[in-house]
C-alpha positions, 0 to 999 in steps of 0.5 A: 485701338483706344481703350475705354476709360472704364477699362484702363487698369489702375496702377495699384489694386488691393485684394484680400490676397495682399491683405489690403496692401497695394499690388505691384503690377511690375511683377506680372508675367509676360504674354505669348509675345514676351510683353509684360502686362505691366502698364508702361505708364507706371514703369520704374527706371530701367536700363534702356531709359537710363542709357538713352537719357544719359546719352542725351545728357552728354550735352549737359555734361558739355554745358558743365564743362564749358562753365567750369573750365574757365575757373581754375585757369582764370588767373593764368589767362587774364592776369598772366599769372604763369609768367610774362606773355610770350608768343608761340607759333602765333598764339599768346600764352595769356590774354591779359584784361581787366577784371571787368572785361574778364567778367564780361567774357565769363558772362557771355556764356549765359548770355549766349545760353539766353539766345540759344533758349529762345531758338531751341523750342521752335527748332526742336519741334521742327527737327526733333529732339534727337536731331536737334541735339546733333545739330546743336553740337556744331555750336559746341565745336565752333565755340571750342575752336574759337576759344582754344585758338584765341589770340584776342579778347574779342575772339575769346568772348565770341567763343564763349558766346557761341558755346553759350548758345549750345548750352542754352539749346542743350538745357531745353532740349535735354530736359524736353527729351528726358521728360517725354520719355519719363514715367510717373515713377521716373519723373523725379529722378529725370527731373534732377538728372540734367542738373546732376549732369551739368555738375558732373561736367563742372567737376570733370572740367576742374579735375582736368584743369589741374593738369591743363592750367599752365600756358599754353595747355589751357587751350587744350582744356577749351578744345575738349568741349569739341571732342565731347560734342563729336563723341556724343554726335556718334552716340546719338545715332544709337538712341531713339527719337522721343515717342511724343515727337514722333507721334505729333509728326504722324510717324506712328509706326516709328513712335510705337517702335521707339516707345517699345524700345524705351520700355523694354518688354512692357505693355505700351498699348495704353501709353501709346493711346495716351500719346495719340489722344494728347496729340489728337486733342491738340490738333482739334483745338488748333483753331481755338485761339491760345492765350498770349503770354501777357494774358497768362501773366495778368490773369486774363484766362479762365483759370487765374494762374498769376500766383503759380506763374509768379512762383515759377518765374521767381524760382528761376530768378532766385536760382541765379541770384543765390551767388552759387554760380559766382562760386562756380566761376570765380572760386579759384580767384576768391580762394587765392586772395583769401589764402594770400597766395603770392605771384610765385605760389600761383605759378606752382600749379596746382595751388591750394586754391585750385585743389579746393575748387576741385572739391567744391565742384565734386560736392555739388554733384553729390548734393544733387543726388542727395536732394533727388532722393529726399525731394519726394519724401520731404516735399519741394517747399520744405527742401527749398526752405531749408536749403535757401536758409542754410545757404544764407547762413553759409554766405554769412560764414564766408563773410565772417571768415573773410573779415577775420582773414581765416582762409580755411573757414572761408573754404569750408563755408564755400563747401557747405554753401555749394552743398546745401544750395545744390541739394535743394534750391539749385535744382528745384526751380527746373521741376516746378513749372511743369508741376504747377502750370497747365500745358497751354501756359507751360510753353510761354512761361517756361520760355520766359522763366529760362530767359530770366534765369539766363539773363540773371546769370549773365548779370551775376557773372559780369558783376561778381568780379567787380563786387569782389574788388569793391566789397572784398571781404564782404563780397557775399553780403548781398547773397545773404540777403537774396538767399534769405528772401528765397527762404521767406518765399518758400515759407509764405508763397511756395506751392507744394506739389508733392504727390499732386497732379497739375490739376490739383496744384492749379485748383489749390493755388489758382488766383492772385499772388498772395500768402498761401502757406505759413503760420497765419494762413488758413488752409484752403478747402479744396474745391470741386475738381477742375478739368482743363478744357480749351483755354478761354480768354476773359474780357 
C-alpha cells in the first residue's frame, strides 16, 4: 500500500542523543522477518548491487576490448610490419592498406556504435535490460568472427562495424541498467562505473596484445571478444532484471523479488511505492502530447531548457574532440614514429612503443577511479575546468616534445594527457544529462547526445592518421585548442549539479544559452521551487 507523504521517513534525523548530528539509519535493527528498517532508497553500495552491475558491465569491458585491441597490432596488420604478406590455410598474415583506409576501418566501430545507440532504447524497453544485453552479445560474436577470419579490407571493416553496433547498444543498456538499480548514495560510483569498465577492457586488450601482435596471432586477439560475450551470456542468467523495467511491464511480483535481491535485507516498501507511483504517473500522462525534440531544443516548452540542453550536447561533443580516443587508437603508431623505430625494430615484439601504450591504457583506469572519488567532493564544474585545462597543457607538451624530437617527453606527456583527461573530462559527460534534464526531455536529448558523441568519434578516428601524416610533430595542435575551448565552457557555461536535485538544477539554469558562471556573472537568487507537471508546449 502506498504510504502517505507525511509518513515517509527522511534519510537522516537529528536528536539530542546524537548531539545534533545526523543519525544514520543504515545501522537499524531488523524486524522479525529479517528485513532491516533502513529505507532502501538511501542504501550504500552493497555486494549484490556491485556484482550485478559488474556482470552487466562485462559488456563495457568488451566495448573497451574492441576499441583497444586494434592499437598495438596496427602496424603488423596495415603495413605488414612483421614481414612480407604470406598465406597460411587460406588466411593472409596481414591486410595491407593506406593510412586513410586504416582510419576508416578503425572509425567504423564508432559509426556502428552510433547505429547501435539508435536501436538500443526501443529494444531495451521491449525486451528488458538483461535480455537485451544477452541478445546484444550476438553482435559481439559476429563482429569478432568477421574480424578474426578476415581475408580482405572489406571483411575487416564489416567486422569492426558489427562489433561497433554491439558497443553502442551496450553503452546505453549498461548505463540504464546500472542507473535503475542505483540509490542516491551509489549513483555517483555507478555513474562512472561504465567508463571505468571500458578502460579496464582497453587495458586488458593491450596486455594481451603484447603476446598476440605477431601474424597470425592478431586474429586470436580479435576472437577473444566472442569468448567474453559467450561467458557474459551465461553470467547474465544469474542476475535479476531491472526492477523499474519489471514494474513498467506490470510484473509486480517479479519487480518486488528483484528489488529485494538487489537491496539484501533492507526494507524496500517505500522504494517499491516510488517505482509504482512513477510508472502509474507515466501511464496517466500517456494521453498528454509530449514535446518533440525540436520543441525542447528551441525552448518551446513551459520550462525553457535551452541552456541545459546545449550543455548536455556540448559535453558529449567535447569528450570526443579532445583527442583522447586518438591516443587510445593510435598511440603505438605515434610512439613508433617519435622513437624512430626501424622496420627491424618493429618486428621485435614487444617494442618500446607497444610497452608504453600498455601503460597509457592502465593509467586511464586509475584516473577514472581518482575522478569518481573526488567528483562529489569538489563538484562537476571544477573538475571539468581543471581536467580540460590540464589536458590542453599536456597536448602542448606533446607538440613540444615532438618538435624537439624528444621521444621520452612525448611518451610522458601522453601518459599525463590520458591521466588528467580520464580523471574528469572523460567521464563527466556521461553523468550530466541525467543530472540536468527533466525526465520528459531526457530520452530524446540523451539519444541526440549519444549520436553526436559517436559521430564525432567516427570523424576523429578517421582523420587522426591523416592529420598525423600531414601535421607530423604538430598533430596535437588542434587538440590544444579544442580542450581549451572545453575549459572556457566550464568556466562560463557549465552548470554545477553537485548536491542538487534535477528540480533545483533546472530552476537555477533554465533559460536561453548564456554565461552562468565566472567572475562577471552575478549569482541568481533561487526562485520559488518548481515542480514537473506534465509538459506543456508553448505556441
